[in-house]
C-alpha positions, -999 to +999 in steps of 0.1 A: +127-084+581+113-096+613+106-083+648+144-082+654+147-055+627+178-043+611+188-008+618+170+012+591+203+030+583+219-003+575+199-006+542+218+004+511+213-001+474+181-009+455+149-008+476+169+005+506+144+034+511+114+010+509+130-013+535+141+017+556+106+031+554+090-002+564+114-007+593+106+028+605+069+022+603+073-010+624+094+008+650+067+035+655+037+014+647+021+019+681+033+055+685+008+084+681-001+085+645+011+120+639+046+111+652+046+079+632+038+098+600+066+123+607+092+096+612+081+078+581+083+111+561+118+114+574+126+079+562+114+085+526+126+121+521+148+133+506+156+098+492+127+100+467+138+134+454+161+133+424+188+157+411+184+189+392+186+184+355+202+206+328+180+236+321+161+234+354+158+269+369+143+254+401+151+224+423+124+198+426+120+164+410+106+133+426+104+096+419+082+078+445+092+043+455+073+011+457+065+017+494+059+050+511+034+075+523+012+097+501-024+110+500-026+096+464+001+072+454+013+072+418+004+045+394-023+027+413-053+034+435-036+035+469-034+062+496-018+068+530+008+041+537+010+024+504+027-006+487+026-012+449+021-049+453+021-059+416+053-040+408+070-053+440+060-088+432+075-085+397+107-072+412+108-102+436+102-126+408+133-112+390+156-120+419+175-152+424+162-174+452+196-173+469+196-135+470+192-123+506+173-092+494+146-114+481+137-127+516+135-091+529+113-080+500+089-109+504+086-102+541+080-065+534+053-073+508+035-097+532+036-070+559+020-044+538-008-067+526-025-061+559-009-029+571-013-006+540-040+019+544-059+007+514-059-029+527-073-016+560-101+002+542-109-030+523-109-051+554-134-027+570-161-033+543-194-047+555-206-079+538-228-061+513-199-039+501-176-069+498-202-088+477-210-059+453-178-040+452-155-069+445-127-051+428-112-016+422-100-026+387-125-006+367-101-006+337-106-043+331-135-058+351-171-058+342-192-041+368-216-012+377-195+006+403-160+005+416-143+020+446-111+040+442-086+042+470-071+077+470-073+111+487-068+132+457-074+168+447-060+188+477-057+225+470-036+239+498-031+275+509-001+285+488-009+321+494-005+317+532+027+297+527+043+324+506+032+352+529+046+336+562+071+310+549+083+279+568+093+300+598+058+315+600+043+280+600+066+270+629+055+301+649+019+293+642+024+257+653+041+267+685+015+293+694-014+268+689+005+241+709+006+265+739-031+271+736-038+233+733-018+227+765-037+254+783-070+237+772-057+202+781-060+191+745-036+167+727-007+185+711+011+156+693+000+171+660+021+202+666+053+184+675+049+160+646+043+190+622+075+206+634+094+174+625+078+174+591+091+209+585+125+196+595+121+171+567+113+200+543+146+216+554+164+183+549+152+183+513+165+219+508+198+208+522+199+178+499+195+201+469+220+226+482+246+199+485+237+182+452+238+215+432+270+226+448+285+193+435+272+201+400+286+236+400+321+222+403+317+205+369+300+234+351+321+257+329+292+278+314+290+310+335+252+315+327+245+280+340+266+286+371+246+317+378+213+298+374+225+271+398+237+296+424+203+314+422+186+281+430+210+276+460+203+311+473+166+306+471+168+273+489+188+289+517+163+317+520+131+296+521+146+274+548+151+303+572+126+330+562+096+338+540+103+343+503+111+378+492+113+374+454+094+358+426+121+331+422+121+323+459+083+321+460+081+297+431+109+276+446+091+273+480+057+266+464+072+238+442+092+220+468+062+221+492+038+207+465+062+178+459+068+169+496+031+172+504+022+154+471-004+179+463-007+178+425-030+208+418-016+242+423-046+264+427-050+302+420-015+309+410-021+344+397-032+354+432-002+340+451+025+348+426+011+379+409+023+403+436+058+388+437+060+391+399+049+427+398+071+437+427+102+422+411+095+438+377+088+472+392+120+470+413+141+460+383+151+427+399+139+408+367+124+417+334+093+400+318+115+379+296+133+364+326+100+360+345+087+341+315+117+318+315+110+310+351+075+300+343+086+279+313+110+260+335+082+255+361+058+243+334+084+217+322+089+205+358+052+201+361+050+182+328+079+159+338+061+152+371+035+135+348+005+133+370-016+128+338-050+141+351-038+168+375-014+197+374-042+223+375-033+260+376-061+285+379-060+321+366-087+347+364-120+346+383-138+367+408-124+373+443-088+382+433-076+410+457-052+426+432-066+421+397-039+442+380-010+421+393-030+388+388-038+397+352-001+404+346+007+369+358-022+354+339-010+367+306+025+354+313+011+320+323-008+318+290+023+327+271+043+300+289+016+275+279+018+287+243+056+281+243+058+249+263+035+226+244+029+199+270-001+181+284+005+196+318+000+220+336-037+221+330-040+259+328-076+270+335-091+305+330-121+316+350-141+340+329-167+365+341-185+396+329-160+424+332-128+403+329-102+419+307-108+413+270-070+411+267-070+379+288-099+364+269-084+371+235-050+357+246-067+325+258-083+320+224-050+327+207-032+301+227-060+275+222-059+282+184-023+270+183-033+236+196-025+239+232-059+227+245-053+253+273-065+274+290-097+255+298-125+280+301-148+282+332-178+305+336-178+322+370-212+338+363-227+303+364-202+283+385-201+305+416-239+303+420-239+266+413-211+258+437-229+279+464-261+259+459-247+224+454-222+226+483-243+249+505-215+275+507-221+312+509-215+334+479-182+348+492-168+314+500-179+301+466-157+327+448-128+305+460-139+275+440-112+257+420-115+229+395-089+202+401-079+170+385-103+163+356-126+192+366-141+185+401-148+216+422-137+223+458-129+255+478-092+262+478-077+253+512-112+250+528-129+219+515-118+184+504-138+160+482-118+132+467-135+113+438-132+078+453-158+059+433-170+054+398-204+043+385-213+032+350-249+042+345-252+024+311-241-008+328-267-002+355-293-001+328-279-032+311-280-052+344-316-039+350-327-051+315-312-085+323-328-089+358-296-087+378-274-107+354-243-094+336-242-108+300-205-098+298-191-116+329-219-142+328-225-137+365-252-123+389-247-086+395-267-059+413-304-063+421-327-087+403-357-064+397-377-083+371-376-093+335-376-066+309-406-081+292-426-079+325-422-041+328-455-031+314-448+006+313-418+027+308-422+042+342-419+006+357-386+002+338-375+036+349-382+029+386-362-004+383-333+014+367-334+041+395-334+014+422-303-002+406-284+030+405-295+040+440-283+007+454-248+014+442-248+051+450-255+043+486-226+018+488-202+043+472-212+070+497-206+045+525-172+037+509-163+074+508-172+080+544-153+048+555-123+059+536-121+091+555-126+074+588-097+050+581-075+079+568-082+098+600-073+069+622-041+062+602-025+096+598-030+134+600-014+140+565+008+167+580+020+187+551-015+191+536-032+198+570-007+226+579-021+245+549-058+237+552-080+260+572-088+251+608-064+221+610-037+239+630-062+257+652-079+224+660-046+204+663-061+177+640-054+163+606-077+169+577-096+136+581-098+134+619-119+166+622-095+192+611-107+203+577-135+229+575-156+211+549-153+174+542-171+161+512-169+135+485-176+129+448-187+101+426-177+099+390-205+090+366-200+075+332-222+068+302-248+094+311-257+104+275-257+068+262-280+059+291-304+087+284-304+081+246-310+044+253-339+050+277-354+074+251-351+048+224-367+021+246-395+044+256-402+054+220-397+020+203-411-004+229-437+015+248-449+046+229-449+033+193-446-004+200-424-010+170-404-037+187-410-060+216-389-060+247-378-096+239-367-087+204-348-056+215-330-075+242-321-103+217-307-077+193-286-061+221-273-095+233-262-104+197-247-070+191-272-064+164-257-093+144-290-102+128-309-070+129-290-041+114-323-025+104-333-023+141-299-007+149-305+018+121-339+027+134-325+031+169-297+054+157-322+074+137-342+085+168-336+119+183-304+121+203-291+145+230-269+172+215-292+185+188-314+209+208-343+184+206-364+188+237-376+152+238-341+138+238-326+165+260-354+160+285-345+124+289-309+134+295-320+158+322-342+131+338-311+108+341-290+137+352-314+150+378-320+116+393-284+106+398-273+141+408-301+146+434-300+112+449-262+113+453-264+147+469-290+133+494-264+108+507-242+134+524-264+138+554-270+101+558-233+092+559-222+123+577-203+143+551-207+180+543-214+172+507-215+141+484-219+150+447-215+135+412-189+146+389-194+142+351-157+146+343-150+116+320-114+108+313-105+078+291-126+057+315-156+062+292-137+040+268-123+016+293-157+010+309-173+008+275-150-021+268-170-042+294-204-029+285-225-047+258-246-031+230-271-004+241-304+007+228-291+040+214-275+019+186-240+018+202-222-014+195-209-037+223-175-030+239-170+004+223-166+037+240-194+055+257-200+093+256-175+116+271-186+138+301-217+158+294-212+157+257-233+140+231-222+106+219-197+109+192-212+119+159-248+121+172-248+159+173-257+166+137-275+199+139-244+221+142-226+238+170-254+261+182-278+232+187-250+212+204-242+241+228-279+247+235-282+210+246-252+209+268-262+241+286-295+225+297-285+201+325-287+216+360-252+228+371-262+232+407-265+195+416-230+183+408-194+191+416-181+195+381-189+185+345-168+182+314-178+198+281-154+187+254-157+204+220-136+200+189-132+229+165-112+234+133-084+259+131-104+280+106-130+287+134-102+304+154-084+322+126-110+331+098-141+331+120-129+344+154-159+368+158-184+340+151-165+317+175-166+343+203-203+350+197-209+312+199-190+308+231-204+340+247-240+329+239-233+295+253-220+310+286-249+334+288-273+305+285-258+287+314-228+269+300-204+262+328-172+252+311-156+246+278-126+223+270-115+230+234-095+209+211-084+226+178-074+204+149-077+204+112-099+179+095-078+149+087-051+155+113-064+128+136-067+102+108-032+110+095-018+109+131-031+073+134-014+064+102+018+083+107+023+089+144+059+099+140+048+130+122+023+141+148+042+139+181+030+174+191-007+169+184-024+174+218-061+167+223-085+169+252-094+133+262-119+141+289-108+159+320-072+159+308-051+164+277-027+139+261-005+136+230-029+119+206-003+094+193+003+081+229-033+072+235-047+037+232-062+030+198-098+027+212-094+061+229-081+076+196-112+063+179-134+079+205-118+113+199-119+108+162-156+101+163-164+134+181-180+160+158-156+186+144-170+221+140 
């Protein structure tokens, strides 16, 4: 491809959509960004949509290509106009040198190296960021902090979409365009958004044609009826707002795919009324309504977002509780029947919620579903209000997304676009700005460990190390939004986010009501336990010198197993021991408050930590040497806000008392993973409920529960073929245990089972 481009429509065969997309981008490179995005959306859709499969009761499957446009591309950290460079390079290497396609692909790859949105963000880094944030490969590189290139976690206004439909959006766009013209404001956003809605209609037409072709080869009358129902719903949602439960689900699902929003929000609010009306009118029965949800659940699972697919039920602020509860019960039954790792069904509990819902949730969890995840509105609404500075009514619209971060549905945005390894920050501080793993300088050289004469001197140095990186990650977050706003309005998301249509602006160019950010923290508990051990052993009791402890850590305790035993024997977070728990809260309060203080400096509405560990606690542990809590080098770190695996030895009450102590009003979400035996849910249900209720009353914000029998995990590692349906909570997401990497399996195995 060169400046004398081929006609985009001339491309056929493999990579034709990627080449067409690139040619379209080049053609409209200097056009208004909204119009360029609309034309590029037209180039990739419906091409990246794939046919309806046997058993599907709704249309909507997607397979993104190696080049395209998305807020959060699949399979890598890329956003906006993306290119999967590694995968594309592999494809190029597999082609013969004489293949004409190879030349086109090479030119396409080179073009996106500077034109992709992630590349533009990286190029905009200042010298300090380039020096200290050298890579985004936190899965393999040694480092304290890593940037992530993504705009993830959107929760759009599905309720509005289903109330007014695509035609209603068109009317709203046209009405606001007239106002913009009267006010002499730009109106390109409105014209581009209308084109995007045309693309939505094109996707519906694609499926109508594709399904009609299928029907000709179908002999089963029931399947023909199912396919005809899909066609009818597609025709309706193109031209009017949905009238039925089926039409509403179909509209929601296609829109979520084309906008690439991977979290589905408070579904019991926006589908509950449709469900109740159809059942009351005799259009469908509960059995058929459940089948629709089971099909949707399977489509969500096949989408395979891994850490997303959030669906929220329950919670305060629902306008029609009766209808919402009816849907919530059906959703939990669908989760019980469709044993998949997605969707991540999440139940918001509060005093006064129906006991039927709560008991149903525990029944489903008891069968090994790991869902619904339990959230405590009586704590979270107040915490969200304080941490984000939202009012109480707004805060009732909080939704957890992804691994458990909070935002307000269709009002706020807060992508987690950075990670920090607190244990690595301590390790680098102890080594005076040197990384013993990569054998390179890293971070700030703040002095030798032996020269810190008091624990407070060491603590101050650790804080300075963490703060240095937190500031850079806040700068990265703000810069990411600035680049995103310059590059594209993200039309499909913006049309269903408050204020964007009224302002005629995309989300990241001043359209969204609240623009915030989040920073993922890892190794919190290991860091606190290590600092406590250092304070106790080196400074308070003087049982070991700084030099000897550092030598032991650097040798991975090779010659001092007794010292490791002494370190491991010290009090640890997770046992309701005030001394250990207070150190955890010291670490927690520092990183939480300092991160929150960056929002005003960089010009965001909020910037908060999220303690939502996924398998990154294992991946980052692989590049972190031994720590003073007795943890061996290159092994997993603790998960989320939980104790380090096996360190909670005083029973579940003590563990829950500990994890309820950290302040929930200075972060944007925290993971509390717990592992219980099936007996707790079957033979001791009353005790389990009393335990959870007390935990929630004492300030517990959330509970992610895995139910397994003792020995199941060990047997699954030995005989994986017999345990294909064993699902566990990893961190902020679930997975089939046998599909996890061995080191992640060991992390889960080491967590205490109650």
